[in-house]
C-alpha positions as CSV (number, residue, x, y, z in Angstrom):
1,M,-39.1,-25.1,-9.1
2,I,-35.5,-24.5,-7.9
3,R,-34.9,-22.2,-10.9
4,R,-37.9,-20.0,-9.9
5,V,-36.7,-19.8,-6.3
6,L,-33.2,-18.7,-7.4
7,K,-34.4,-16.1,-9.8
8,S,-34.2,-12.5,-8.7
9,R,-34.4,-9.0,-10.2
10,I,-31.1,-7.1,-10.1
11,A,-30.9,-3.6,-11.2
12,K,-28.4,-3.2,-14.0
13,G,-29.0,0.4,-15.2
14,Q,-25.7,2.1,-15.9
15,M,-24.9,5.6,-17.1
16,E,-23.0,6.2,-20.3
17,L,-19.6,7.8,-20.1
18,S,-18.1,9.7,-23.0
19,L,-14.9,8.2,-24.5
20,H,-13.8,11.8,-25.1
21,R,-13.5,13.0,-21.6
22,P,-10.4,15.0,-20.7
23,V,-7.7,13.1,-18.7
24,E,-7.6,14.0,-15.0
25,P,-4.1,13.9,-13.4
26,D,-3.5,12.2,-10.1
27,R,-4.5,14.5,-7.2
28,H,-1.0,14.3,-5.6
29,F,1.1,13.5,-8.6
30,H,3.1,16.7,-8.1
31,K,4.0,15.5,-4.7
32,G,5.1,12.0,-5.9
33,G,1.8,10.3,-5.1
34,R,-0.2,7.9,-7.3
35,S,-3.7,6.7,-7.2
36,F,-4.2,2.9,-7.4
37,Y,-7.4,1.1,-8.2
38,F,-8.3,-2.5,-7.4
39,F,-11.3,-4.4,-8.9
40,D,-13.1,-7.7,-8.9
41,F,-14.5,-8.5,-12.3
42,D,-17.6,-10.7,-12.2
43,D,-20.8,-8.8,-11.2
44,N,-18.6,-5.7,-10.6
45,I,-17.0,-4.6,-13.8
46,A,-19.3,-6.8,-15.9
47,F,-22.1,-9.3,-15.7
48,L,-21.2,-12.5,-17.7
49,S,-23.3,-15.5,-18.4
50,T,-20.6,-18.0,-17.2
51,P,-22.5,-20.7,-15.4
52,T,-21.5,-22.4,-12.2
53,Y,-22.7,-26.0,-11.5
54,V,-23.9,-27.8,-8.4
55,F,-24.6,-31.5,-8.2
56,H,-27.5,-33.3,-6.5
57,K,-26.2,-35.4,-3.6
58,S,-28.2,-38.5,-4.4
59,T,-28.6,-38.5,-8.2
60,G,-25.6,-36.5,-9.3
61,E,-27.9,-34.4,-11.4
62,E,-26.2,-31.2,-12.6
63,L,-27.8,-27.8,-12.0
64,A,-26.4,-24.7,-13.8
65,L,-26.5,-21.4,-11.9
66,T,-25.7,-17.8,-12.9
67,S,-23.0,-16.1,-11.0
68,Q,-25.6,-14.0,-9.2
69,E,-27.7,-17.0,-8.3
70,F,-24.6,-18.7,-7.0
71,A,-23.5,-15.7,-4.9
72,M,-26.9,-15.3,-3.3
73,N,-27.2,-19.0,-2.4
74,S,-23.6,-20.2,-1.9
75,M,-23.8,-20.2,1.9
76,G,-26.7,-22.6,1.9
77,I,-25.3,-25.2,-0.6
78,G,-25.6,-28.6,1.1
79,K,-27.1,-27.1,4.2
80,S,-30.3,-25.1,3.8
81,G,-32.6,-23.4,1.3
82,P,-33.2,-24.4,-2.3
83,L,-29.7,-25.9,-2.7
84,K,-29.7,-28.0,0.5
85,D,-29.7,-31.2,-1.5
86,F,-26.8,-30.2,-3.7
87,R,-23.0,-30.2,-3.4
88,L,-20.0,-28.6,-4.9
89,D,-17.4,-30.5,-7.0
90,H,-13.9,-28.9,-7.2
91,D,-12.8,-31.0,-10.2
92,P,-11.2,-28.4,-12.6
93,V,-12.4,-30.3,-15.7
94,A,-15.9,-31.4,-14.9
95,G,-16.8,-29.7,-11.6
96,T,-18.5,-26.6,-10.2
97,F,-16.1,-24.0,-11.5
98,R,-15.0,-25.6,-14.7
99,N,-16.0,-22.6,-16.8
100,F,-13.9,-20.3,-14.6
101,R,-10.7,-22.1,-15.6
102,D,-8.7,-22.2,-18.8
103,K,-9.1,-25.1,-21.2
104,N,-6.4,-26.9,-23.1
105,I,-7.0,-25.6,-26.6
106,S,-4.9,-27.1,-29.4
107,R,-3.3,-24.8,-32.0
108,L,-5.7,-26.2,-34.7
109,R,-8.7,-25.4,-32.6
110,K,-7.4,-21.9,-32.0
111,I,-7.0,-21.4,-35.7
112,F,-10.7,-22.3,-36.1
113,G,-11.6,-19.7,-33.6
114,E,-12.0,-21.5,-30.3
115,R,-11.3,-19.2,-27.3
116,Q,-11.0,-19.5,-23.6
117,N,-14.3,-19.4,-21.7
118,F,-13.7,-15.9,-20.2
119,V,-12.9,-14.4,-23.6
120,R,-15.9,-16.2,-25.2
121,D,-18.4,-15.1,-22.5
122,L,-17.2,-11.5,-22.5
123,S,-17.4,-11.3,-26.3
124,E,-20.9,-12.7,-26.2
125,A,-21.9,-10.2,-23.5
126,L,-20.7,-7.3,-25.6
127,G,-23.2,-8.2,-28.2
128,H,-26.0,-7.2,-25.9
129,P,-27.1,-3.7,-24.9
130,D,-24.7,-2.0,-22.4
131,L,-27.3,-2.0,-19.7
132,N,-27.3,-5.8,-19.7
133,W,-23.7,-6.4,-19.1
134,K,-22.1,-3.3,-17.4
135,G,-21.6,-3.9,-13.7
136,P,-22.0,-1.5,-10.8
137,S,-18.2,-0.8,-10.8
138,W,-18.0,-0.2,-14.6
139,N,-17.8,3.6,-14.3
140,C,-15.1,3.4,-11.7
141,F,-13.2,1.0,-13.9
142,F,-13.6,3.3,-17.0
143,H,-12.4,6.2,-14.9
144,A,-9.2,4.3,-13.8
145,V,-8.4,3.1,-17.3
146,H,-9.1,6.4,-19.1
147,N,-6.9,8.2,-16.7
148,Q,-4.2,5.5,-16.8
149,R,-4.3,4.9,-13.0
150,P,-2.3,1.7,-12.1
151,L,-4.9,-0.9,-11.5
152,S,-5.1,-4.5,-10.2
153,L,-7.7,-7.2,-11.0
154,I,-8.4,-9.5,-8.1
155,T,-10.9,-12.2,-9.0
156,A,-11.9,-15.7,-7.8
157,R,-11.5,-17.0,-11.4
158,G,-8.8,-19.4,-12.2
159,H,-7.7,-18.2,-15.7
160,H,-4.2,-17.4,-16.6
161,P,-3.6,-13.6,-16.2
162,E,-3.0,-13.4,-20.0
163,T,-6.4,-14.8,-20.6
164,M,-7.9,-12.0,-18.4
165,K,-5.9,-9.4,-20.5
166,E,-7.1,-11.0,-23.7
167,G,-10.7,-10.6,-22.6
168,I,-10.3,-7.0,-21.4
169,R,-8.6,-6.1,-24.7
170,L,-12.0,-6.8,-26.3
171,L,-13.4,-3.9,-24.4
172,Y,-10.8,-1.6,-26.0
173,E,-11.1,-3.1,-29.4
174,R,-14.9,-2.7,-29.5
175,G,-14.8,0.9,-28.3
176,F,-16.0,0.5,-24.7
177,L,-12.6,1.6,-23.3
178,S,-10.6,4.6,-24.6
179,K,-7.3,2.9,-23.7
180,L,-5.8,-0.4,-22.5
181,P,-5.5,-0.6,-18.7
182,N,-2.2,0.3,-17.0
183,Y,-1.9,-3.0,-15.1
184,L,-0.2,-3.1,-11.8
185,S,-1.1,-6.7,-11.1
186,I,-3.6,-9.4,-12.0
187,Y,-4.6,-12.0,-9.5
188,P,-7.0,-14.7,-10.6
189,V,-6.6,-16.3,-7.2
190,S,-7.7,-19.8,-8.2
191,H,-5.0,-20.1,-10.9
192,P,-2.0,-22.3,-9.9
193,V,0.6,-19.5,-10.5
194,A,-1.4,-17.0,-8.5
195,L,-2.2,-19.5,-5.8
196,E,1.5,-20.3,-5.2
197,D,2.3,-16.6,-5.0
198,L,-0.5,-16.0,-2.4
199,G,0.4,-18.8,0.0
200,G,0.3,-22.2,-1.7
201,T,-2.2,-24.9,-2.6
202,S,-3.3,-25.3,1.0
203,L,-5.4,-22.1,0.6
204,Y,-7.2,-23.4,-2.5
205,G,-10.9,-22.6,-2.2
206,N,-10.5,-20.0,0.6
207,I,-11.4,-17.2,-1.7
208,P,-11.8,-14.3,0.8
209,L,-8.4,-15.1,2.4
210,L,-6.7,-15.4,-1.0
211,K,-8.2,-12.1,-2.1
212,R,-7.0,-10.4,1.1
213,H,-3.5,-11.7,0.3
214,A,-3.8,-10.4,-3.3
215,L,-4.9,-7.0,-2.0
216,R,-1.8,-6.7,0.2
217,K,0.5,-8.1,-2.5
218,S,-0.8,-5.4,-4.9
219,V,-0.1,-2.6,-2.4
220,E,3.4,-4.0,-1.8
221,K,4.0,-4.1,-5.6
222,A,2.7,-0.6,-6.0
223,I,5.4,0.6,-3.5
224,E,8.0,-1.6,-5.3
225,V,7.2,-0.2,-8.8
226,Y,6.3,3.4,-8.0
227,G,8.4,3.9,-4.9
228,Y,7.3,4.8,-1.4
229,S,5.3,8.0,-1.0
230,P,3.1,9.2,1.9
231,Y,0.8,10.6,-0.8
232,H,-0.1,7.3,-2.4
233,R,-3.8,6.5,-2.4
234,F,-5.4,3.1,-2.8
235,G,-9.0,2.3,-3.5
236,M,-11.0,-0.9,-4.1
237,S,-14.5,-0.9,-5.7
238,D,-17.3,-3.4,-5.0
239,D,-21.0,-3.6,-4.6
240,D,-21.3,-6.7,-2.4
241,P,-21.6,-5.9,1.4
242,K,-19.7,-9.2,2.2
243,N,-16.8,-8.1,0.0
244,I,-16.9,-4.6,1.4
245,Q,-16.3,-6.2,4.9
246,W,-13.1,-8.1,4.0
247,I,-11.8,-5.2,2.0
248,H,-12.3,-3.0,5.0
249,E,-10.7,-5.4,7.4
250,E,-7.5,-5.8,5.3
251,M,-7.3,-2.1,4.6
252,V,-7.4,-1.3,8.3
253,K,-4.3,-3.6,8.6
254,L,-2.7,-1.9,5.7
255,K,-3.4,1.5,7.2
256,Q,-1.7,0.4,10.4
257,D,1.4,-0.7,8.4
258,Y,1.4,2.4,6.1
259,P,-0.2,5.1,8.3
260,Q,0.8,8.0,6.0
261,M,-0.9,6.5,2.9
262,S,-4.6,6.7,2.2
263,F,-6.9,3.8,1.7
264,F,-10.5,3.9,0.4
265,V,-13.4,1.5,0.0
266,I,-15.6,2.5,-2.9
267,E,-19.1,1.1,-2.5
268,T,-20.9,1.3,-5.8
269,H,-24.6,1.6,-6.5
270,S,-26.6,1.9,-9.7
271,D,-26.3,5.7,-10.1
272,H,-23.8,6.8,-7.4
273,F,-20.9,5.6,-5.2
274,E,-19.9,6.1,-1.6
275,K,-16.2,6.7,-1.1
276,R,-15.1,5.9,2.5
277,E,-11.6,6.5,3.8
278,V,-10.3,3.8,6.1
279,R,-9.1,4.8,9.5
280,Y,-7.5,2.8,12.3
281,D,-10.9,2.3,14.0
282,G,-13.3,2.2,11.0
283,F,-14.6,4.3,8.1
284,E,-14.9,8.0,7.8
285,K,-18.1,8.1,5.6
286,K,-18.0,10.4,2.6
287,Q,-21.0,11.8,0.9
288,N,-22.9,10.0,-1.9
289,I,-21.4,11.2,-5.2
290,P,-23.0,11.0,-8.7
291,F,-21.0,9.2,-11.3
292,Q,-20.9,12.4,-13.4
293,Q,-18.5,13.7,-10.7
294,L,-16.1,10.8,-10.9
295,S,-13.0,12.5,-9.6
296,L,-12.4,9.7,-7.2
297,F,-8.8,10.3,-6.2
């Protein structure tokens, strides 16, 4: 019964992009500016089957949820709706998010092919038709990688950054990406190393705040690595209105700190995106643009 309530139909149609597209230079490269792209991974770049678990308050019964089911019902866990009688468990080994963390895999088990959950789940997804696993931000991600824009991954997962790289390398090895990404930063904000860099263990579980810190840290690193330029442009892509809200709020603060630079929120849909430039007092809405015209920055 609960499973039927949680089920929903989510459009997953994505358009194919040729791996042989010409490379587009940064719009303001000749002026010293670079374009930086920031992405979440799950349900944005790709849909994975990694389950999340909730536990019945009385019986301890375990219920597995897809990432989309969890996202749609997370606010009601333990309070209202179909999951009002369930709770979260933050134990990293047996709890709610155990499959979003790295496992201790012995050298022998690695020899026999055991891989981290993220790598395993992504590999499994790539065996299905593209329309089943490509997320709404896939085309933006491909554009950034193909044109070697510096990019950051900002995810709630708790894997080591090298695990994230290993998984994304599969996209290149299997021909879905024309190149390996030009990484600026990788922030799996629940990983101990990332958590310490973003403010310490007291923030564990506060994913929106950790992601905001990661967004700011990535902008600061961009300036450190590529130098200051009033022509730098930063964009973050997402399809979730809740995420769009916190991205917007943090980018308004960044715009106030770096008024000469440009900051964009890219809201993705199944066949187009909306690119909005952040101003001090809100968005300047841009027109809807088809993915075929993906000259974002």
